[in-house]
C-alpha positions as CSV (number, residue, x, y, z in Angstrom):
1,X,0.0,0.0,0.0
2,X,2.8,2.4,1.0
3,X,4.5,1.8,-2.4
4,X,1.2,2.5,-4.3
5,X,0.8,5.8,-2.4
6,X,4.4,6.7,-3.2
7,X,3.8,6.2,-6.9
8,X,0.6,8.3,-6.7
9,X,2.3,11.2,-4.8
10,X,5.2,11.5,-7.2
11,X,2.8,13.0,-9.7
12,X,3.4,16.7,-8.6
13,X,6.2,18.5,-10.4
14,X,6.3,21.9,-8.7
15,X,4.6,24.8,-6.9
16,X,4.8,28.5,-7.7
17,X,3.5,31.9,-6.5
18,X,2.5,34.9,-8.6
19,X,1.6,38.2,-7.0
20,X,-0.1,41.4,-8.2
21,X,1.0,44.4,-6.0
22,X,-0.7,47.6,-5.2
23,X,1.1,49.3,-8.2
24,X,-0.6,46.8,-10.5
25,X,2.6,44.9,-11.3
26,X,2.4,41.2,-11.7
27,X,5.5,39.2,-10.6
28,X,6.6,35.6,-10.4
29,X,7.7,35.7,-6.8
30,X,8.7,32.2,-5.7
31,X,8.7,28.5,-6.8
32,X,9.9,25.1,-5.6
33,X,11.8,23.4,-7.1
34,X,13.2,25.7,-9.9
35,X,11.3,26.1,-13.2
36,X,12.3,27.0,-16.8
37,X,11.9,30.5,-18.2
38,X,9.5,29.1,-20.9
39,X,7.2,27.5,-18.4
40,X,7.3,30.5,-16.1
41,X,6.2,32.8,-19.0
42,X,3.5,30.3,-20.0
43,X,2.1,30.3,-16.4
44,X,2.2,34.0,-16.2
45,X,0.1,34.1,-19.4
46,X,-2.4,31.6,-18.1
47,X,-2.7,33.3,-14.7
48,X,-5.6,35.8,-15.0
49,X,-3.7,38.5,-13.2
50,X,-1.8,39.4,-16.4
51,X,-5.1,39.6,-18.3
52,X,-6.0,43.1,-19.5
53,X,-9.8,42.4,-19.0
54,X,-9.1,42.3,-15.2
55,X,-11.6,39.4,-14.8
56,X,-10.8,37.1,-12.0
57,X,-10.8,33.4,-12.8
58,X,-10.7,31.5,-9.5
59,X,-9.3,28.3,-11.1
60,X,-7.9,27.4,-14.5
61,X,-6.1,24.3,-15.7
62,X,-4.5,23.1,-18.9
63,X,-1.6,21.2,-20.4
64,X,1.7,22.1,-22.1
65,X,4.1,19.6,-23.5
66,X,2.8,16.8,-21.2
67,X,2.9,19.0,-18.1
68,X,-0.4,19.8,-16.5
69,X,-0.9,23.2,-14.8
70,X,-3.5,24.2,-12.2
71,X,-3.8,27.8,-11.1
72,X,-6.0,29.2,-8.2
73,X,-6.2,33.0,-7.9
74,X,-7.7,35.0,-5.1
75,X,-8.1,38.6,-4.0
76,X,-6.3,39.6,-0.8
77,X,-8.7,40.8,1.9
78,X,-7.8,44.0,3.8
79,X,-7.3,41.9,7.0
80,X,-4.4,39.9,5.5
81,X,-0.8,40.2,6.5
82,X,0.0,40.7,2.8
83,X,-0.2,44.5,2.9
84,X,1.3,45.4,-0.5
85,X,-0.4,42.6,-2.4
86,X,-3.9,42.9,-4.0
87,X,-4.2,39.4,-5.6
88,X,-2.1,36.3,-5.9
89,X,-2.1,33.0,-7.7
90,X,-0.8,29.6,-6.6
91,X,0.4,27.4,-9.4
92,X,0.8,23.7,-9.3
93,X,2.4,21.6,-12.1
94,X,1.9,17.9,-12.3
95,X,2.0,14.8,-14.5
96,X,-1.6,13.9,-14.1
97,X,-5.1,15.3,-15.1
98,X,-7.1,15.8,-11.9
99,X,-8.6,19.3,-11.6
100,X,-10.6,18.6,-8.5
101,X,-7.6,17.2,-6.6
102,X,-5.3,20.2,-7.4
103,X,-8.1,22.8,-6.9
104,X,-8.6,21.4,-3.4
105,X,-4.9,21.5,-2.6
106,X,-4.2,25.0,-4.1
107,X,-7.1,26.3,-2.0
108,X,-5.4,25.1,1.1
109,X,-2.1,26.6,0.0
110,X,-3.9,29.9,-0.6
111,X,-5.3,30.0,2.9
112,X,-1.8,29.3,4.3
113,X,-0.3,32.1,2.3
114,X,-3.0,34.5,3.4
115,X,-2.4,33.7,7.0
116,X,1.4,33.6,7.2
117,X,2.5,35.8,4.3
118,X,5.4,33.5,3.6
119,X,5.9,30.6,1.2
120,X,7.7,28.5,3.9
121,X,4.5,26.9,5.2
122,X,3.3,26.2,1.6
123,X,6.6,24.5,0.8
124,X,6.3,22.3,3.9
125,X,2.7,21.2,2.9
126,X,3.8,20.6,-0.7
127,X,6.7,18.4,0.4
128,X,4.3,16.6,2.9
129,X,1.9,15.8,0.0
130,X,4.7,14.9,-2.3
131,X,6.2,12.4,0.1
132,X,3.2,11.2,2.2
133,X,0.2,12.1,0.1
134,X,-1.3,14.1,2.9
135,X,-1.2,17.5,4.6
136,X,-3.1,18.3,7.8
137,X,-3.7,21.6,9.4
138,X,-6.3,22.6,11.9
139,X,-7.2,26.1,10.5
140,X,-6.5,25.5,6.8
141,X,-8.1,22.1,6.2
142,X,-6.7,18.7,5.4
143,X,-5.8,17.2,2.1
144,X,-5.5,13.5,1.3
145,X,-4.2,12.7,-2.2
146,X,-5.9,9.3,-2.5
147,X,-9.3,10.8,-2.0
148,X,-9.1,12.0,-5.6
149,X,-9.3,9.1,-8.0
150,X,-8.2,9.7,-11.6
151,X,-11.4,7.9,-12.8
152,X,-13.5,10.3,-10.9
153,X,-11.8,13.2,-12.7
154,X,-12.5,11.5,-16.0
155,X,-16.2,11.3,-15.1
156,X,-16.6,14.7,-13.6
157,X,-18.0,16.4,-16.8
158,X,-21.5,16.0,-18.2
159,X,-22.0,14.2,-21.5
160,X,-25.7,14.8,-21.1
161,X,-25.1,18.6,-21.2
162,X,-23.1,18.3,-24.4
163,X,-25.9,16.2,-26.1
164,X,-28.6,18.6,-24.9
165,X,-26.6,21.4,-26.6
166,X,-25.6,19.6,-29.8
167,X,-28.1,16.8,-30.2
168,X,-27.4,14.5,-33.2
169,X,-24.3,16.7,-34.1
170,X,-22.6,15.1,-31.1
171,X,-21.8,12.2,-33.5
172,X,-19.4,14.6,-35.3
173,X,-17.4,15.0,-32.1
174,X,-17.5,11.2,-31.5
175,X,-16.3,10.5,-35.1
176,X,-13.5,13.1,-34.8
177,X,-12.3,11.6,-31.6
178,X,-12.5,8.0,-32.9
179,X,-10.4,9.1,-35.9
180,X,-8.0,11.1,-33.7
181,X,-8.7,14.3,-35.4
182,X,-7.9,17.8,-34.2
183,X,-10.8,19.5,-32.4
184,X,-10.7,23.2,-31.5
185,X,-13.3,24.6,-29.1
186,X,-14.0,28.4,-28.7
187,X,-16.0,30.3,-26.1
188,X,-15.2,33.7,-24.6
189,X,-15.4,32.3,-21.1
190,X,-12.6,30.0,-20.0
191,X,-14.8,28.2,-17.5
192,X,-17.2,27.2,-20.3
193,X,-14.3,26.0,-22.5
194,X,-12.8,23.9,-19.7
195,X,-16.0,22.3,-18.7
196,X,-16.8,21.3,-22.2
197,X,-13.4,20.2,-23.4
198,X,-12.6,18.1,-20.3
199,X,-15.7,16.0,-21.0
200,X,-15.0,15.2,-24.6
201,X,-12.5,12.4,-24.1
202,X,-15.2,10.4,-22.4
203,X,-16.9,9.9,-25.8
204,X,-14.0,7.5,-26.5
205,X,-13.9,5.9,-23.1
206,X,-12.2,2.7,-24.3
207,X,-9.0,4.8,-24.7
208,X,-9.2,6.6,-21.3
209,X,-6.8,9.1,-22.7
210,X,-6.9,12.6,-21.3
211,X,-3.4,13.5,-22.7
212,X,-5.2,14.7,-25.9
213,X,-6.8,17.5,-23.8
214,X,-5.4,21.0,-24.0
215,X,-8.1,22.9,-22.3
216,X,-6.5,26.4,-22.2
217,X,-4.4,27.4,-25.2
218,X,-3.3,30.9,-26.3
219,X,-2.5,31.9,-29.9
220,X,1.2,32.0,-28.9
221,X,3.8,30.6,-31.3
222,X,5.4,28.3,-28.7
223,X,2.1,26.9,-27.5
224,X,0.8,26.3,-31.0
225,X,4.0,24.6,-32.0
226,X,3.7,22.2,-29.0
227,X,0.0,21.6,-29.9
228,X,0.8,20.8,-33.6
229,X,3.2,18.1,-32.5
230,X,0.3,16.1,-31.2
231,X,-1.4,13.9,-33.9
232,X,-5.0,14.5,-32.6
233,X,-6.2,16.8,-29.8
234,X,-8.9,18.8,-28.1
235,X,-7.8,22.4,-27.7
236,X,-9.7,25.1,-25.9
237,X,-9.4,28.9,-26.8
238,X,-11.0,32.1,-25.6
239,X,-9.8,34.1,-28.6
240,X,-12.2,34.1,-31.5
241,X,-9.3,34.7,-33.8
242,X,-8.7,30.9,-33.7
243,X,-11.7,30.5,-36.0
244,X,-9.5,31.9,-38.8
245,X,-6.7,29.4,-38.1
246,X,-8.0,26.5,-40.2
247,X,-4.4,25.0,-40.0
248,X,-5.2,24.2,-36.4
249,X,-8.4,22.1,-36.7
250,X,-10.3,19.4,-38.5
251,X,-13.4,20.2,-36.4
252,X,-14.2,23.7,-35.0
253,X,-16.8,24.0,-32.2
254,X,-18.1,27.5,-31.5
255,X,-19.6,26.8,-28.1
256,X,-21.0,30.3,-27.8
257,X,-23.1,29.9,-30.9
258,X,-23.7,26.1,-30.6
259,X,-22.1,25.5,-34.0
260,X,-19.9,22.7,-35.2
261,X,-17.9,23.1,-38.5
262,X,-15.9,20.4,-40.3
263,X,-12.8,21.8,-42.1
264,X,-12.8,21.2,-45.9
265,X,-9.7,19.0,-45.7
266,X,-11.3,16.7,-43.1
267,X,-14.6,16.3,-44.9
268,X,-13.6,13.2,-46.8
269,X,-12.5,11.3,-43.7
270,X,-15.5,12.6,-41.8
271,X,-18.2,11.6,-44.3
272,X,-21.3,10.6,-42.4
273,X,-23.5,7.6,-43.3
274,X,-25.9,5.1,-41.9
275,X,-23.5,3.9,-39.2
276,X,-23.0,7.4,-37.9
277,X,-26.8,8.0,-37.9
278,X,-27.1,4.9,-35.7
279,X,-24.4,6.0,-33.4
280,X,-25.9,9.5,-33.2
281,X,-29.4,8.2,-32.4
282,X,-28.0,5.9,-29.7
283,X,-26.1,8.8,-28.1
284,X,-29.2,11.1,-28.1
285,X,-31.6,8.4,-26.8
286,X,-29.2,7.4,-24.0
287,X,-28.5,11.0,-23.0
288,X,-32.1,12.0,-23.1
289,X,-33.2,9.2,-20.7
290,X,-33.8,10.9,-17.4
291,X,-33.2,7.6,-15.6
292,X,-29.6,7.4,-16.8
293,X,-26.6,9.0,-15.2
294,X,-23.7,10.5,-17.2
295,X,-21.6,7.4,-16.5
296,X,-24.3,5.1,-17.8
297,X,-24.5,7.2,-21.0
298,X,-20.7,6.9,-21.4
299,X,-21.1,3.1,-20.9
300,X,-23.8,2.9,-23.6
301,X,-21.5,4.9,-26.1
302,X,-18.6,2.7,-25.1
303,X,-20.5,-0.5,-25.9
304,X,-21.4,0.9,-29.3
305,X,-17.8,1.8,-29.9
306,X,-16.7,-1.7,-29.0
307,X,-19.2,-3.0,-31.6
308,X,-17.5,-0.9,-34.3
309,X,-14.1,-2.5,-33.4
310,X,-15.8,-5.9,-33.6
311,X,-16.8,-4.9,-37.2
312,X,-13.1,-4.4,-38.0
313,X,-11.9,-7.7,-36.6
314,X,-12.8,-9.9,-39.6
315,X,-10.7,-7.7,-41.8
316,X,-7.7,-7.6,-39.5
317,X,-4.7,-9.9,-39.7
318,X,-1.4,-10.3,-38.0
319,X,1.3,-8.3,-39.7
320,X,4.3,-10.0,-41.4
321,X,6.5,-9.4,-38.4
322,X,3.8,-10.8,-36.1
323,X,3.9,-7.6,-34.1
324,X,0.4,-6.2,-34.5
325,X,-2.9,-6.4,-36.2
326,X,-3.2,-4.7,-39.6
327,X,-6.2,-4.1,-41.9
328,X,-6.7,-6.3,-44.9
329,X,-8.2,-3.6,-47.1
330,X,-9.2,-6.1,-49.9
331,X,-11.2,-8.1,-47.5
332,X,-12.9,-4.9,-46.3
333,X,-13.8,-3.9,-49.9
334,X,-15.2,-7.4,-50.7
335,X,-17.6,-7.0,-47.8
336,X,-19.4,-4.2,-49.7
337,X,-20.3,-2.0,-46.8
338,X,-22.0,1.3,-47.7
339,X,-19.3,3.7,-48.9
340,X,-19.4,6.0,-45.8
341,X,-19.1,2.9,-43.5
342,X,-16.2,1.5,-45.5
343,X,-14.5,4.9,-45.5
344,X,-15.0,5.3,-41.8
345,X,-13.6,1.8,-41.0
346,X,-10.6,2.5,-43.2
347,X,-9.8,5.8,-41.5
348,X,-10.4,4.2,-38.1
349,X,-7.8,1.5,-38.9
350,X,-5.5,4.4,-39.9
351,X,-6.1,6.2,-36.6
352,X,-5.4,2.9,-34.8
353,X,-2.2,2.4,-36.8
354,X,-3.5,-0.7,-38.5
355,X,-2.5,0.1,-42.0
356,X,0.2,-1.7,-43.8
357,X,3.1,0.6,-44.5
């Protein structure tokens, strides 16, 4: 058990502190252990204190080159020992996706900093969680790492909300995810972007892969370069300018207007047919059933997904080197599926790296 806990606790990478002083200056004040200039600049950009709109976002999260970041920001009350500080952000970086876990921990660190006005107590708590998975304090609350299961984080969003907004068009998102396409989501409010994007990977539950999620991206050259190195992704933006960047997406979701657009170059792979209609109807029926929970809807979609992979099995054979399954395209053609189904199964095999090279 102790070994398992040790593995779990080694997920955190660092903690940092950003302050906004009474002159309106925003400064990176402290971090443990050290960080790179690139990551520091990124986190300053993500932290709402540098935002010209002056809107306070209590909690934001995202991913950059396989490092997750979680940022909690608060306004400093007059009663605090922090006399020259108006706001501050606590930043945590980690290897895992778990917004609820790190929101809870950063809130505790915020309370400590408000009370003591020094990062020392924060560092002690950070090291306690890193090494033992727990930090306890009477006045600031306790935190136990193992209370926050990764699976719970995966199921925290609402598939039902997505289906109630997009109805049958949800199948476009399902298809794009199955084929490992690039999905860009826009909404002016970061909270809406994060809630929506974090839920999408659950549409392909069989993969349980949240590394495809980049829930808060800026149109910054370095961030876009990192994003474009990923074969397929879900990327969230709050800048409408991204709609003009067709080089970044196969599917564009304007969440504010409830519109989904397929990019011209992705239309051939994303051709919809009878199979997609079936999947769409199943998703809508399941999501609209008031008796069903979100996790039951995910289960229904997952069963249908498995059925699709079962369809591929008769046309799969072991490759020449005996290493993996590859698609026998001739066998697939002989089966005479409707063109859209054959096309989809072919592109699915490509996404699963089942094509002969």
